[in-house]
C-alpha positions as CSV (number, residue, x, y, z in Angstrom):
1,M,-19.9,9.9,16.1
2,I,-17.0,8.2,14.4
3,M,-15.2,5.6,16.5
4,K,-11.5,5.5,16.4
5,D,-10.0,2.1,15.7
6,P,-6.7,1.7,17.6
7,I,-5.3,-0.6,14.9
8,I,-6.0,2.0,12.2
9,Q,-4.5,4.7,14.4
10,E,-1.4,2.7,14.9
11,I,-1.0,2.1,11.1
12,H,-1.4,5.8,10.5
13,H,1.2,6.6,13.2
14,H,3.7,4.1,11.7
15,R,3.1,5.5,8.2
16,V,3.9,9.0,9.3
17,E,7.0,7.9,11.2
18,Y,8.2,6.0,8.1
19,A,7.7,9.0,5.9
20,K,9.5,11.3,8.4
21,R,12.6,9.0,8.1
22,F,12.8,10.1,4.4
23,N,11.7,13.7,4.9
24,Y,8.4,12.8,3.2
25,D,10.4,12.2,-0.1
26,V,8.3,9.8,-2.2
27,H,11.4,8.9,-4.3
28,A,13.5,8.1,-1.3
29,I,10.6,6.0,0.1
30,G,10.4,4.1,-3.2
31,E,14.1,3.4,-3.1
32,D,13.9,2.1,0.4
33,I,11.0,-0.2,-0.6
34,R,13.0,-1.5,-3.5
35,R,16.0,-2.1,-1.2
36,C,13.9,-4.0,1.2
37,E,12.4,-6.1,-1.6
38,A,15.9,-7.0,-2.8
39,E,16.9,-8.0,0.7
40,A,13.8,-10.1,1.1
41,E,14.0,-11.5,-2.4
42,R,10.3,-10.9,-2.9
43,K,7.8,-8.1,-3.7
44,L,6.6,-6.1,-0.7
45,A,4.4,-3.6,-2.6
46,A,1.7,-4.1,-5.2
47,Q,2.7,-3.4,-8.7
48,I,-0.8,-3.2,-10.3
49,P,-2.1,0.4,-10.6
50,R,-5.4,0.9,-8.7
51,G,-7.5,1.6,-11.7
52,I,-6.5,-1.7,-13.3
53,R,-7.2,-3.6,-10.0
54,R,-10.7,-2.0,-9.9
55,L,-11.4,-3.1,-13.5
56,K,-10.4,-6.7,-12.8
57,R,-12.5,-6.8,-9.6
58,T,-15.5,-5.4,-11.6
59,A,-15.0,-8.0,-14.3
60,R,-14.8,-10.8,-11.8
61,R,-18.1,-9.7,-10.2
62,A,-19.8,-9.4,-13.6
63,S,-18.7,-12.9,-14.6
64,A,-19.8,-14.3,-11.2
65,E,-23.3,-12.9,-11.8
66,L,-23.7,-14.9,-15.0
């Protein structure tokens, strides 16, 4: 049996509500994130593609084992 974490459920709920605001348009969501970043004068979203992050994490683990 999989337990449902209320925090994870709330995150999923907010994500869906946010996407609905933009009619699930990825480009509109990206524009909103860029607008929020400009207002906050800092980055709100990661800019490193997942594949590269995974490679860096693997490299750190390998060097730590040495």
